[in-house]
C-alpha positions in Angstrom: 10.8 20.0 14.3 10.8 17.7 11.1 12.2 18.8 8.2 11.2 18.6 4.5 12.8 15.4 4.0 11.5 14.1 7.0 8.4 14.7 6.0 8.4 13.2 3.0 10.2 9.8 4.2 7.3 9.7 6.4 4.2 10.0 3.6 6.4 7.6 1.8 6.6 5.0 4.3 3.0 5.7 5.1 2.1 5.3 1.4 4.2 1.9 1.3 2.6 0.4 4.4 -0.9 1.6 3.1 -0.6 -0.1 -0.5 1.0 -3.0 1.0 -1.5 -3.7 4.0 -4.2 -3.2 1.2 -2.3 -6.0 -0.7 -2.0 -8.4 2.0 -5.6 -8.0 2.8 -6.6 -9.0 -0.7 -4.0 -12.1 -0.7 -5.6 -13.3 2.8 -9.0 -12.8 1.4 -8.0 -15.2 -1.4 -6.1 -17.3 0.7 -9.3 -18.0 2.9 -11.7 -18.0 0.2 -9.4 -21.0 -1.6 -9.1 -22.6 1.8 -12.7 -22.7 2.5 -13.5 -24.2 -0.7 -10.7 -26.7 -0.5 -9.1 -25.1 -3.9 -6.1 -23.8 -5.2 -5.6 -20.2 -5.1 -5.3 -19.1 -8.8 -2.7 -16.0 -9.2 -2.0 -13.5 -6.9 -2.6 -9.7 -7.1 0.4 -7.7 -7.8 2.2 -6.3 -5.1 2.7 -2.6 -5.2 5.2 -0.9 -7.1 7.5 1.9 -6.8 5.6 4.0 -8.8 2.0 3.3 -7.0 3.7 4.1 -3.8 5.5 7.5 -5.2 2.2 8.4 -6.6 0.2 7.8 -3.4 3.1 9.5 -1.4 2.6 12.4 -3.7 -1.2 12.6 -3.4 -0.5 12.5 0.7 1.9 15.5 0.3 -0.4 17.5 -1.7 -3.3 17.0 1.2 -0.5 18.1 3.7 0.6 21.1 1.8 -2.9 22.4 1.6 -4.0 25.4 3.7 
């Protein structure tokens, strides 16, 4: 059985993966758009911060704790 630490670690990884997947989709969309228009990509969106990852992990943990 998973311990509380295992669950929190798993949720932290899930949150990181979710946010980075969203970020990668945004970056790929910008690259595709720039490539199709034969233009230069402007500023890329900021990658997820540790605070954003932690906040999402806490939200996920709250959801898991609800009965």
